[in-house]
FIKOLSE-18886 format. One record per residue: x, y, z of N, C-alpha, C in turn; residue number from 1. Coordinates in nm, 3 decimals. Layout:
BEGIN
+---------+---------+---------+---------+---------+---------+---------+---------+---------+-----+
:   neast :  nnorth :     nup :  caeast : canorth :    caup :   ceast :  cnorth :     cup :  nr :
+---------+---------+---------+---------+---------+---------+---------+---------+---------+-----+
:       X :       Y :       Z :       X :       Y :       Z :       X :       Y :       Z : NUM :
...
+---------+---------+---------+---------+---------+---------+---------+---------+---------+-----+
This chain:
BEGIN
+---------+---------+---------+---------+---------+---------+---------+---------+---------+-----+
:   neast :  nnorth :     nup :  caeast : canorth :    caup :   ceast :  cnorth :     cup :  nr :
+---------+---------+---------+---------+---------+---------+---------+---------+---------+-----+
:  -0.707 :  -6.953 :  -4.444 :  -0.633 :  -6.834 :  -4.406 :  -0.703 :  -6.769 :  -4.286 :   1 :
:  -0.624 :  -6.719 :  -4.196 :  -0.677 :  -6.662 :  -4.073 :  -0.638 :  -6.514 :  -4.066 :   2 :
:  -0.737 :  -6.427 :  -4.043 :  -0.712 :  -6.283 :  -4.032 :  -0.742 :  -6.241 :  -3.889 :   3 :
:  -0.644 :  -6.189 :  -3.823 :  -0.662 :  -6.142 :  -3.685 :  -0.630 :  -5.993 :  -3.683 :   4 :
:  -0.734 :  -5.909 :  -3.663 :  -0.707 :  -5.765 :  -3.658 :  -0.632 :  -5.728 :  -3.530 :   5 :
:  -0.543 :  -5.637 :  -3.543 :  -0.466 :  -5.588 :  -3.429 :  -0.528 :  -5.456 :  -3.385 :   6 :
:  -0.571 :  -5.446 :  -3.259 :  -0.631 :  -5.320 :  -3.215 :  -0.527 :  -5.207 :  -3.215 :   7 :
:  -0.568 :  -5.093 :  -3.262 :  -0.481 :  -4.976 :  -3.264 :  -0.534 :  -4.876 :  -3.161 :   8 :
:  -0.460 :  -4.855 :  -3.055 :  -0.507 :  -4.761 :  -2.953 :  -0.504 :  -4.618 :  -3.007 :   9 :
:  -0.591 :  -4.538 :  -2.951 :  -0.593 :  -4.396 :  -2.988 :  -0.458 :  -4.334 :  -2.952 :  10 :
:  -0.412 :  -4.240 :  -3.031 :  -0.284 :  -4.177 :  -2.997 :  -0.292 :  -4.109 :  -2.861 :  11 :
:  -0.185 :  -4.123 :  -2.784 :  -0.182 :  -4.068 :  -2.649 :  -0.192 :  -3.916 :  -2.652 :  12 :
:  -0.130 :  -3.852 :  -2.748 :  -0.130 :  -3.707 :  -2.754 :  -0.209 :  -3.659 :  -2.876 :  13 :
:  -0.339 :  -3.669 :  -2.869 :  -0.423 :  -3.618 :  -2.977 :  -0.428 :  -3.466 :  -2.968 :  14 :
:  -0.481 :  -3.404 :  -3.070 :  -0.489 :  -3.257 :  -3.075 :  -0.568 :  -3.202 :  -2.957 :  15 :
:  -0.679 :  -3.266 :  -2.924 :  -0.762 :  -3.220 :  -2.811 :  -0.689 :  -3.226 :  -2.679 :  16 :
:  -0.611 :  -3.332 :  -2.659 :  -0.536 :  -3.345 :  -2.534 :  -0.424 :  -3.242 :  -2.527 :  17 :
:  -0.362 :  -3.215 :  -2.638 :  -0.255 :  -3.114 :  -2.639 :  -0.313 :  -2.976 :  -2.608 :  18 :
:  -0.427 :  -2.943 :  -2.667 :  -0.491 :  -2.813 :  -2.640 :  -0.533 :  -2.806 :  -2.493 :  19 :
:  -0.591 :  -2.915 :  -2.442 :  -0.630 :  -2.918 :  -2.302 :  -0.511 :  -2.901 :  -2.209 :  20 :
:  -0.401 :  -2.967 :  -2.241 :  -0.280 :  -2.953 :  -2.159 :  -0.228 :  -2.810 :  -2.163 :  21 :
:  -0.232 :  -2.747 :  -2.280 :  -0.187 :  -2.607 :  -2.289 :  -0.276 :  -2.514 :  -2.208 :  22 :
:  -0.406 :  -2.543 :  -2.207 :  -0.498 :  -2.460 :  -2.127 :  -0.470 :  -2.474 :  -1.978 :  23 :
:  -0.423 :  -2.591 :  -1.937 :  -0.389 :  -2.611 :  -1.796 :  -0.250 :  -2.555 :  -1.766 :  24 :
:  -0.155 :  -2.582 :  -1.853 :  -0.017 :  -2.541 :  -1.829 :   0.005 :  -2.392 :  -1.853 :  25 :
:  -0.068 :  -2.333 :  -1.947 :  -0.050 :  -2.191 :  -1.981 :  -0.054 :  -2.098 :  -1.862 :  26 :
:  -0.161 :  -2.100 :  -1.781 :  -0.163 :  -2.011 :  -1.665 :  -0.050 :  -2.037 :  -1.567 :  27 :
:  -0.011 :  -2.162 :  -1.551 :   0.099 :  -2.192 :  -1.459 :   0.228 :  -2.130 :  -1.510 :  28 :
:   0.253 :  -2.142 :  -1.639 :   0.374 :  -2.084 :  -1.697 :   0.372 :  -1.933 :  -1.680 :  29 :
:   0.258 :  -1.872 :  -1.711 :   0.248 :  -1.726 :  -1.704 :   0.261 :  -1.676 :  -1.561 :  30 :
:   0.201 :  -1.745 :  -1.465 :   0.198 :  -1.694 :  -1.328 :   0.308 :  -1.745 :  -1.237 :  31 :
:   0.365 :  -1.859 :  -1.268 :   0.463 :  -1.916 :  -1.176 :   0.605 :  -1.911 :  -1.233 :  32 :
:   0.624 :  -1.961 :  -1.353 :   0.760 :  -1.975 :  -1.404 :   0.810 :  -1.853 :  -1.482 :  33 :
:   0.728 :  -1.798 :  -1.569 :   0.770 :  -1.686 :  -1.653 :   0.812 :  -1.563 :  -1.571 :  34 :
:   0.738 :  -1.523 :  -1.468 :   0.784 :  -1.408 :  -1.389 :   0.923 :  -1.430 :  -1.329 :  35 :
:   0.949 :  -1.550 :  -1.282 :   1.080 :  -1.579 :  -1.224 :   1.190 :  -1.566 :  -1.328 :  36 :
:   1.166 :  -1.617 :  -1.448 :   1.264 :  -1.608 :  -1.556 :   1.290 :  -1.462 :  -1.594 :  37 :
:   1.185 :  -1.381 :  -1.593 :   1.198 :  -1.240 :  -1.630 :   1.244 :  -1.151 :  -1.514 :  38 :
:   1.269 :  -1.210 :  -1.398 :   1.315 :  -1.131 :  -1.284 :   1.204 :  -1.055 :  -1.214 :  39 :
:   1.081 :  -1.101 :  -1.231 :   0.967 :  -1.036 :  -1.168 :   0.924 :  -1.115 :  -1.044 :  40 :
:   0.855 :  -1.046 :  -0.954 :   0.802 :  -1.108 :  -0.834 :   0.651 :  -1.093 :  -0.836 :  41 :
:   0.582 :  -1.193 :  -0.779 :   0.436 :  -1.189 :  -0.773 :   0.391 :  -1.132 :  -0.640 :  42 :
:   0.285 :  -1.055 :  -0.646 :   0.224 :  -1.002 :  -0.526 :   0.074 :  -1.000 :  -0.548 :  43 :
:  -0.002 :  -1.057 :  -0.457 :  -0.147 :  -1.058 :  -0.468 :  -0.201 :  -0.937 :  -0.392 :  44 :
:  -0.277 :  -0.853 :  -0.461 :  -0.332 :  -0.732 :  -0.401 :  -0.447 :  -0.774 :  -0.309 :  45 :
:  -0.438 :  -0.740 :  -0.181 :  -0.535 :  -0.785 :  -0.082 :  -0.629 :  -0.675 :  -0.034 :  46 :
:  -0.605 :  -0.550 :  -0.072 :  -0.695 :  -0.443 :  -0.027 :  -0.756 :  -0.370 :  -0.146 :  47 :
:  -0.846 :  -0.280 :  -0.118 :  -0.919 :  -0.209 :  -0.224 :  -0.871 :  -0.064 :  -0.243 :  48 :
:  -0.757 :  -0.030 :  -0.190 :  -0.711 :   0.109 :  -0.193 :  -0.677 :   0.159 :  -0.332 :  49 :
:  -0.649 :   0.070 :  -0.427 :  -0.607 :   0.113 :  -0.560 :  -0.717 :   0.099 :  -0.665 :  50 :
:  -0.842 :   0.078 :  -0.624 :  -0.950 :   0.053 :  -0.719 :  -1.013 :   0.180 :  -0.777 :  51 :
:  -0.972 :   0.298 :  -0.737 :  -1.041 :   0.420 :  -0.775 :  -1.023 :   0.468 :  -0.917 :  52 :
:  -0.910 :   0.443 :  -0.980 :  -0.884 :   0.500 :  -1.112 :  -0.928 :   0.404 :  -1.223 :  53 :
:  -0.927 :   0.455 :  -1.347 :  -0.964 :   0.372 :  -1.462 :  -0.866 :   0.256 :  -1.480 :  54 :
:  -0.738 :   0.280 :  -1.454 :  -0.639 :   0.174 :  -1.464 :  -0.606 :   0.117 :  -1.326 :  55 :
:  -0.703 :   0.123 :  -1.235 :  -0.684 :   0.080 :  -1.098 :  -0.651 :  -0.068 :  -1.085 :  56 :
:  -0.594 :  -0.101 :  -0.972 :  -0.556 :  -0.238 :  -0.942 :  -0.655 :  -0.290 :  -0.840 :  57 :
:  -0.738 :  -0.382 :  -0.881 :  -0.845 :  -0.432 :  -0.795 :  -0.797 :  -0.542 :  -0.702 :  58 :
:  -0.869 :  -0.557 :  -0.592 :  -0.841 :  -0.664 :  -0.497 :  -0.848 :  -0.798 :  -0.571 :  59 :
:  -0.755 :  -0.887 :  -0.543 :  -0.750 :  -1.017 :  -0.610 :  -0.666 :  -1.017 :  -0.735 :  60 :
:  -0.614 :  -0.902 :  -0.775 :  -0.525 :  -0.897 :  -0.891 :  -0.386 :  -0.947 :  -0.852 :  61 :
:  -0.314 :  -0.997 :  -0.949 :  -0.175 :  -1.034 :  -0.926 :  -0.089 :  -0.926 :  -0.988 :  62 :
:  -0.010 :  -0.860 :  -0.904 :   0.080 :  -0.756 :  -0.951 :   0.218 :  -0.819 :  -0.969 :  63 :
:   0.274 :  -0.805 :  -1.088 :   0.409 :  -0.851 :  -1.115 :   0.501 :  -0.731 :  -1.100 :  64 :
:   0.596 :  -0.742 :  -1.008 :   0.681 :  -0.629 :  -0.973 :   0.826 :  -0.658 :  -1.005 :  65 :
:   0.902 :  -0.550 :  -1.021 :   1.047 :  -0.558 :  -1.041 :   1.112 :  -0.463 :  -0.942 :  66 :
:   1.215 :  -0.511 :  -0.873 :   1.285 :  -0.424 :  -0.777 :   1.367 :  -0.322 :  -0.854 :  67 :
:   1.349 :  -0.196 :  -0.818 :   1.423 :  -0.088 :  -0.882 :   1.487 :  -0.003 :  -0.774 :  68 :
:   1.599 :   0.062 :  -0.804 :   1.660 :   0.152 :  -0.707 :   1.563 :   0.267 :  -0.676 :  69 :
:   1.565 :   0.309 :  -0.553 :   1.475 :   0.417 :  -0.511 :   1.496 :   0.543 :  -0.595 :  70 :
:   1.617 :   0.564 :  -0.645 :   1.643 :   0.684 :  -0.725 :   1.571 :   0.680 :  -0.859 :  71 :
:   1.527 :   0.560 :  -0.904 :   1.454 :   0.547 :  -1.031 :   1.305 :   0.569 :  -1.016 :  72 :
:   1.257 :   0.581 :  -0.894 :   1.113 :   0.601 :  -0.872 :   1.073 :   0.743 :  -0.909 :  73 :
:   0.955 :   0.755 :  -0.969 :   0.902 :   0.886 :  -1.007 :   0.759 :   0.899 :  -0.959 :  74 :
:   0.710 :   1.020 :  -0.957 :   0.570 :   1.044 :  -0.921 :   0.482 :   0.972 :  -1.022 :  75 :
:   0.383 :   0.899 :  -0.972 :   0.294 :   0.822 :  -1.057 :   0.325 :   0.673 :  -1.059 :  76 :
:   0.446 :   0.634 :  -1.016 :   0.479 :   0.492 :  -1.009 :   0.396 :   0.425 :  -0.900 :  77 :
:   0.360 :   0.300 :  -0.924 :   0.290 :   0.220 :  -0.823 :   0.391 :   0.122 :  -0.766 :  78 :
:   0.402 :   0.121 :  -0.633 :   0.500 :   0.036 :  -0.566 :   0.432 :  -0.051 :  -0.461 :  79 :
:   0.502 :  -0.157 :  -0.422 :   0.455 :  -0.247 :  -0.317 :   0.555 :  -0.235 :  -0.202 :  80 :
:   0.503 :  -0.217 :  -0.079 :   0.591 :  -0.202 :   0.036 :   0.513 :  -0.233 :   0.164 :  81 :
:   0.587 :  -0.250 :   0.272 :   0.526 :  -0.262 :   0.404 :   0.527 :  -0.124 :   0.467 :  82 :
:   0.410 :  -0.078 :   0.510 :   0.405 :   0.057 :   0.567 :   0.493 :   0.067 :   0.692 :  83 :
:   0.564 :   0.178 :   0.706 :   0.646 :   0.196 :   0.826 :   0.557 :   0.220 :   0.948 :  84 :
:   0.602 :   0.169 :   1.064 :   0.528 :   0.196 :   1.186 :   0.586 :   0.319 :   1.254 :  85 :
:   0.530 :   0.355 :   1.367 :   0.571 :   0.478 :   1.436 :   0.717 :   0.471 :   1.482 :  86 :
:   0.770 :   0.351 :   1.506 :   0.908 :   0.337 :   1.554 :   1.009 :   0.340 :   1.440 :  87 :
:   0.963 :   0.348 :   1.318 :   1.055 :   0.354 :   1.205 :   1.074 :   0.222 :   1.135 :  88 :
:   1.027 :   0.112 :   1.194 :   1.036 :  -0.019 :   1.129 :   0.915 :  -0.039 :   1.039 :  89 :
:   0.903 :  -0.156 :   0.983 :   0.786 :  -0.184 :   0.900 :   0.703 :  -0.291 :   0.968 :  90 :
:   0.573 :  -0.277 :   0.954 :   0.484 :  -0.372 :   1.019 :   0.368 :  -0.405 :   0.928 :  91 :
:   0.302 :  -0.515 :   0.956 :   0.182 :  -0.550 :   0.882 :   0.211 :  -0.608 :   0.745 :  92 :
:   0.104 :  -0.622 :   0.669 :   0.112 :  -0.679 :   0.534 :   0.155 :  -0.573 :   0.434 :  93 :
:   0.204 :  -0.618 :   0.323 :   0.245 :  -0.526 :   0.216 :   0.122 :  -0.459 :   0.156 :  94 :
:   0.141 :  -0.338 :   0.108 :   0.035 :  -0.261 :   0.043 :   0.083 :  -0.215 :  -0.094 :  95 :
:  -0.012 :  -0.185 :  -0.180 :   0.017 :  -0.132 :  -0.312 :  -0.031 :   0.012 :  -0.315 :  96 :
:   0.057 :   0.106 :  -0.345 :   0.020 :   0.247 :  -0.345 :   0.091 :   0.320 :  -0.458 :  97 :
:   0.032 :   0.433 :  -0.499 :   0.090 :   0.520 :  -0.601 :   0.169 :   0.630 :  -0.532 :  98 :
:   0.286 :   0.662 :  -0.586 :   0.367 :   0.773 :  -0.534 :   0.305 :   0.903 :  -0.585 :  99 :
:   0.271 :   0.994 :  -0.493 :   0.210 :   1.121 :  -0.533 :   0.307 :   1.239 :  -0.520 : 100 :
:   0.414 :   1.220 :  -0.446 :   0.514 :   1.327 :  -0.433 :   0.645 :   1.268 :  -0.383 : 101 :
:   0.757 :   1.324 :  -0.432 :   0.890 :   1.289 :  -0.382 :   0.963 :   1.419 :  -0.359 : 102 :
:   1.009 :   1.437 :  -0.235 :   1.082 :   1.559 :  -0.203 :   1.191 :   1.527 :  -0.103 : 103 :
:   1.314 :   1.561 :  -0.136 :   1.430 :   1.538 :  -0.049 :   1.443 :   1.393 :  -0.005 : 104 :
:   1.420 :   1.298 :  -0.095 :   1.436 :   1.157 :  -0.063 :   1.323 :   1.096 :   0.017 : 105 :
:   1.214 :   1.168 :   0.032 :   1.099 :   1.118 :   0.106 :   0.979 :   1.119 :   0.013 : 106 :
:   0.910 :   1.004 :   0.007 :   0.795 :   0.990 :  -0.083 :   0.665 :   0.987 :  -0.002 : 107 :
:   0.563 :   1.049 :  -0.061 :   0.427 :   1.037 :  -0.006 :   0.348 :   0.949 :  -0.101 : 108 :
:   0.265 :   0.864 :  -0.045 :   0.187 :   0.770 :  -0.125 :   0.038 :   0.788 :  -0.098 : 109 :
:  -0.040 :   0.734 :  -0.191 :  -0.186 :   0.741 :  -0.176 :  -0.246 :   0.627 :  -0.258 : 110 :
:  -0.353 :   0.570 :  -0.204 :  -0.431 :   0.473 :  -0.281 :  -0.521 :   0.549 :  -0.377 : 111 :
:  -0.542 :   0.495 :  -0.496 :  -0.627 :   0.563 :  -0.595 :  -0.771 :   0.578 :  -0.545 : 112 :
:  -0.809 :   0.496 :  -0.449 :  -0.945 :   0.497 :  -0.395 :  -0.957 :   0.589 :  -0.274 : 113 :
:  -0.852 :   0.658 :  -0.236 :  -0.850 :   0.742 :  -0.116 :  -0.847 :   0.890 :  -0.153 : 114 :
:  -0.903 :   0.970 :  -0.065 :  -0.905 :   1.115 :  -0.087 :  -0.778 :   1.184 :  -0.041 : 115 :
:  -0.713 :   1.129 :   0.061 :  -0.594 :   1.193 :   0.114 :  -0.472 :   1.103 :   0.107 : 116 :
:  -0.356 :   1.164 :   0.136 :  -0.231 :   1.089 :   0.136 :  -0.228 :   0.992 :   0.254 : 117 :
:  -0.144 :   0.889 :   0.241 :  -0.125 :   0.793 :   0.350 :  -0.055 :   0.864 :   0.465 : 118 :
:  -0.072 :   0.816 :   0.589 :  -0.011 :   0.884 :   0.704 :   0.140 :   0.868 :   0.714 : 119 :
:   0.197 :   0.775 :   0.644 :   0.340 :   0.750 :   0.654 :   0.418 :   0.822 :   0.543 : 120 :
:   0.548 :   0.831 :   0.565 :   0.640 :   0.883 :   0.465 :   0.746 :   0.776 :   0.441 : 121 :
:   0.785 :   0.758 :   0.317 :   0.884 :   0.655 :   0.282 :   1.017 :   0.718 :   0.248 : 122 :
:   1.122 :   0.663 :   0.305 :   1.257 :   0.705 :   0.269 :   1.292 :   0.635 :   0.138 : 123 :
:   1.303 :   0.712 :   0.030 :   1.335 :   0.654 :  -0.100 :   1.471 :   0.704 :  -0.148 : 124 :
:   1.564 :   0.713 :  -0.056 :   1.696 :   0.763 :  -0.093 :   1.802 :   0.654 :  -0.103 : 125 :
:   1.783 :   0.540 :  -0.036 :   1.893 :   0.444 :  -0.032 :   1.852 :   0.299 :  -0.055 : 126 :
:   1.728 :   0.271 :  -0.078 :   1.683 :   0.133 :  -0.085 :   1.631 :   0.097 :  -0.225 : 127 :
:   1.579 :  -0.022 :  -0.238 :   1.510 :  -0.061 :  -0.361 :   1.364 :  -0.090 :  -0.325 : 128 :
:   1.277 :  -0.070 :  -0.422 :   1.135 :  -0.094 :  -0.401 :   1.079 :  -0.175 :  -0.518 : 129 :
:   0.984 :  -0.264 :  -0.491 :   0.919 :  -0.337 :  -0.599 :   0.819 :  -0.246 :  -0.672 : 130 :
:   0.849 :  -0.212 :  -0.796 :   0.760 :  -0.129 :  -0.877 :   0.672 :  -0.220 :  -0.961 : 131 :
:   0.544 :  -0.190 :  -0.966 :   0.449 :  -0.272 :  -1.041 :   0.474 :  -0.253 :  -1.190 : 132 :
:   0.497 :  -0.365 :  -1.260 :   0.521 :  -0.362 :  -1.404 :   0.396 :  -0.406 :  -1.481 : 133 :
:   0.331 :  -0.513 :  -1.435 :   0.212 :  -0.567 :  -1.499 :   0.112 :  -0.606 :  -1.393 : 134 :
:  -0.015 :  -0.605 :  -1.431 :  -0.121 :  -0.650 :  -1.340 :  -0.210 :  -0.748 :  -1.415 : 135 :
:  -0.237 :  -0.861 :  -1.352 :  -0.330 :  -0.959 :  -1.408 :  -0.451 :  -0.961 :  -1.315 : 136 :
:  -0.565 :  -0.912 :  -1.363 :  -0.681 :  -0.899 :  -1.273 :  -0.745 :  -1.033 :  -1.238 : 137 :
:  -0.806 :  -1.037 :  -1.121 :  -0.895 :  -1.143 :  -1.071 :  -0.828 :  -1.275 :  -1.038 : 138 :
:  -0.719 :  -1.309 :  -1.098 :  -0.665 :  -1.444 :  -1.083 :  -0.605 :  -1.469 :  -0.946 : 139 :
:  -0.583 :  -1.366 :  -0.869 :  -0.522 :  -1.383 :  -0.738 :  -0.619 :  -1.411 :  -0.626 : 140 :
:  -0.749 :  -1.410 :  -0.650 :  -0.845 :  -1.434 :  -0.542 :  -0.817 :  -1.562 :  -0.463 : 141 :
:  -0.790 :  -1.676 :  -0.529 :  -0.764 :  -1.796 :  -0.448 :  -0.639 :  -1.784 :  -0.361 : 142 :
:  -0.552 :  -1.690 :  -0.392 :  -0.426 :  -1.678 :  -0.320 :  -0.426 :  -1.563 :  -0.219 : 143 :
:  -0.534 :  -1.488 :  -0.213 :  -0.536 :  -1.372 :  -0.124 :  -0.599 :  -1.402 :   0.011 : 144 :
:  -0.668 :  -1.514 :   0.023 :  -0.735 :  -1.547 :   0.149 :  -0.649 :  -1.633 :   0.238 : 145 :
:  -0.712 :  -1.734 :   0.295 :  -0.644 :  -1.823 :   0.388 :  -0.534 :  -1.904 :   0.321 : 146 :
:  -0.547 :  -1.930 :   0.190 :  -0.449 :  -2.013 :   0.122 :  -0.312 :  -1.946 :   0.119 : 147 :
:  -0.308 :  -1.814 :   0.107 :  -0.181 :  -1.742 :   0.104 :  -0.088 :  -1.796 :  -0.001 : 148 :
:   0.039 :  -1.809 :   0.033 :   0.137 :  -1.860 :  -0.063 :   0.116 :  -2.008 :  -0.093 : 149 :
:   0.041 :  -2.079 :  -0.007 :   0.009 :  -2.219 :  -0.034 :  -0.075 :  -2.234 :  -0.160 : 150 :
:  -0.142 :  -2.129 :  -0.200 :  -0.223 :  -2.132 :  -0.322 :  -0.137 :  -2.156 :  -0.445 : 151 :
:  -0.015 :  -2.102 :  -0.446 :   0.075 :  -2.124 :  -0.560 :   0.116 :  -2.270 :  -0.567 : 152 :
:   0.143 :  -2.330 :  -0.450 :   0.177 :  -2.473 :  -0.447 :   0.059 :  -2.555 :  -0.497 : 153 :
:  -0.061 :  -2.519 :  -0.454 :  -0.182 :  -2.590 :  -0.497 :  -0.199 :  -2.581 :  -0.649 : 154 :
:  -0.171 :  -2.464 :  -0.707 :  -0.182 :  -2.447 :  -0.851 :  -0.086 :  -2.539 :  -0.926 : 155 :
:   0.037 :  -2.547 :  -0.880 :   0.137 :  -2.633 :  -0.944 :   0.100 :  -2.780 :  -0.925 : 156 :
:   0.055 :  -2.817 :  -0.804 :   0.018 :  -2.956 :  -0.776 :  -0.100 :  -3.000 :  -0.862 : 157 :
:  -0.200 :  -2.913 :  -0.877 :  -0.316 :  -2.948 :  -0.959 :  -0.276 :  -2.962 :  -1.106 : 158 :
:  -0.186 :  -2.882 :  -1.153 :  -0.138 :  -2.893 :  -1.291 :  -0.064 :  -3.024 :  -1.311 : 159 :
:   0.022 :  -3.060 :  -1.217 :   0.095 :  -3.187 :  -1.227 :  -0.002 :  -3.304 :  -1.226 : 160 :
:  -0.103 :  -3.298 :  -1.142 :  -0.204 :  -3.404 :  -1.137 :  -0.280 :  -3.414 :  -1.270 : 161 :
:  -0.317 :  -3.301 :  -1.327 :  -0.387 :  -3.301 :  -1.455 :  -0.301 :  -3.361 :  -1.565 : 162 :
:  -0.172 :  -3.332 :  -1.565 :  -0.082 :  -3.388 :  -1.666 :  -0.066 :  -3.539 :  -1.648 : 163 :
:  -0.053 :  -3.584 :  -1.524 :  -0.042 :  -3.728 :  -1.499 :  -0.168 :  -3.799 :  -1.546 : 164 :
:  -0.285 :  -3.744 :  -1.513 :  -0.410 :  -3.805 :  -1.557 :  -0.422 :  -3.804 :  -1.710 : 165 :
:  -0.375 :  -3.700 :  -1.774 :  -0.382 :  -3.693 :  -1.921 :  -0.296 :  -3.800 :  -1.986 : 166 :
:  -0.187 :  -3.840 :  -1.921 :  -0.101 :  -3.943 :  -1.977 :  -0.148 :  -4.082 :  -1.938 : 167 :
:  -0.193 :  -4.100 :  -1.814 :  -0.230 :  -4.233 :  -1.764 :  -0.368 :  -4.277 :  -1.814 : 168 :
:  -0.465 :  -4.187 :  -1.819 :  -0.602 :  -4.224 :  -1.855 :  -0.613 :  -4.292 :  -1.992 : 169 :
:  -0.550 :  -4.242 :  -2.097 :  -0.561 :  -4.311 :  -2.226 :  -0.502 :  -4.452 :  -2.222 : 170 :
:  -0.393 :  -4.470 :  -2.152 :  -0.333 :  -4.603 :  -2.142 :  -0.424 :  -4.698 :  -2.065 : 171 :
:  -0.488 :  -4.647 :  -1.963 :  -0.580 :  -4.728 :  -1.885 :  -0.700 :  -4.770 :  -1.970 : 172 :
:  -0.752 :  -4.677 :  -2.052 :  -0.864 :  -4.708 :  -2.140 :  -0.826 :  -4.816 :  -2.241 : 173 :
:  -0.706 :  -4.810 :  -2.296 :  -0.661 :  -4.910 :  -2.393 :  -0.656 :  -5.047 :  -2.326 : 174 :
:  -0.604 :  -5.055 :  -2.205 :  -0.597 :  -5.182 :  -2.134 :  -0.737 :  -5.236 :  -2.106 : 175 :
:  -0.832 :  -5.146 :  -2.073 :  -0.969 :  -5.190 :  -2.047 :  -1.030 :  -5.248 :  -2.174 : 176 :
:  -1.006 :  -5.186 :  -2.288 :  -1.061 :  -5.235 :  -2.415 :  -1.003 :  -5.370 :  -2.455 : 177 :
:  -0.881 :  -5.396 :  -2.413 :  -0.815 :  -5.520 :  -2.453 :  -0.852 :  -5.638 :  -2.364 : 178 :
:  -0.922 :  -5.614 :  -2.253 :  -0.961 :  -5.723 :  -2.164 :  -1.068 :  -5.809 :  -2.229 : 179 :
:  -1.061 :  -5.940 :  -2.215 :  -1.168 :  -6.027 :  -2.267 :  -1.299 :  -5.995 :  -2.195 : 180 :
:  -1.406 :  -5.995 :  -2.269 :  -1.537 :  -5.966 :  -2.211 :  -1.575 :  -5.820 :  -2.220 : 181 :
:  -1.482 :  -5.733 :  -2.253 :  -1.512 :  -5.589 :  -2.269 :  -1.575 :  -5.569 :  -2.406 : 182 :
:  -1.681 :  -5.485 :  -2.415 :  -1.746 :  -5.465 :  -2.545 :  -1.651 :  -5.419 :  -2.655 : 183 :
:  -1.543 :  -5.353 :  -2.621 :  -1.450 :  -5.304 :  -2.722 :  -1.347 :  -5.409 :  -2.763 : 184 :
:  -1.345 :  -5.524 :  -2.692 :  -1.247 :  -5.629 :  -2.724 :  -1.292 :  -5.703 :  -2.850 : 185 :
:  -1.199 :  -5.722 :  -2.944 :  -1.233 :  -5.790 :  -3.070 :  -1.152 :  -5.918 :  -3.080 : 186 :
:  -1.222 :  -6.022 :  -3.101 :  -1.153 :  -6.151 :  -3.120 :  -1.111 :  -6.162 :  -3.266 : 187 :
:  -1.020 :  -6.249 :  -3.293 :  -0.974 :  -6.270 :  -3.429 :  -1.079 :  -6.334 :  -3.516 : 188 :
:  -1.074 :  -6.311 :  -3.644 :  -1.167 :  -6.368 :  -3.742 :  -1.105 :  -6.498 :  -3.792 : 189 :
:  -1.185 :  -6.605 :  -3.797 :  -1.130 :  -6.734 :  -3.844 :  -1.197 :  -6.777 :  -3.968 : 190 :
+---------+---------+---------+---------+---------+---------+---------+---------+---------+-----+
């Protein structure tokens, strides 16, 4: 009688691999896909103007915003906007500021880290503004520098690569073990 054992490869989706995949996919879902589903927009805070208060928004934080009608804005709301220039248009990068006063459809803003109001006035009578709903601290640093919006693409690409490696690597290891001459290769018993 001849007994030939059949090698049983490790399961492709073991508990450790599933947990590892969730640790990789979790941040991507939270930062890339979930905000879109909930109607939120991402904004990486690039300046330190809002760091002054206890609930301040630090540089490198990701602010999740929702567009609201200007009539829904109240004193104390934190909004994201491009500061108006002297000609009435908007220029430069977006900023995050707290509304400190609204009078006759014009809002004054201030950074929590600043002593005085900003030099501009915002017309909040007819437009919509992104109001900050949630803030995730520190995670935006890779996206606030030279990477810019390319950082989000890099995050998704790295996650896809990690998932491909998690699926391909176990199969590759099984093939290596099955090769003749490999220490893990078992010949049949005669």
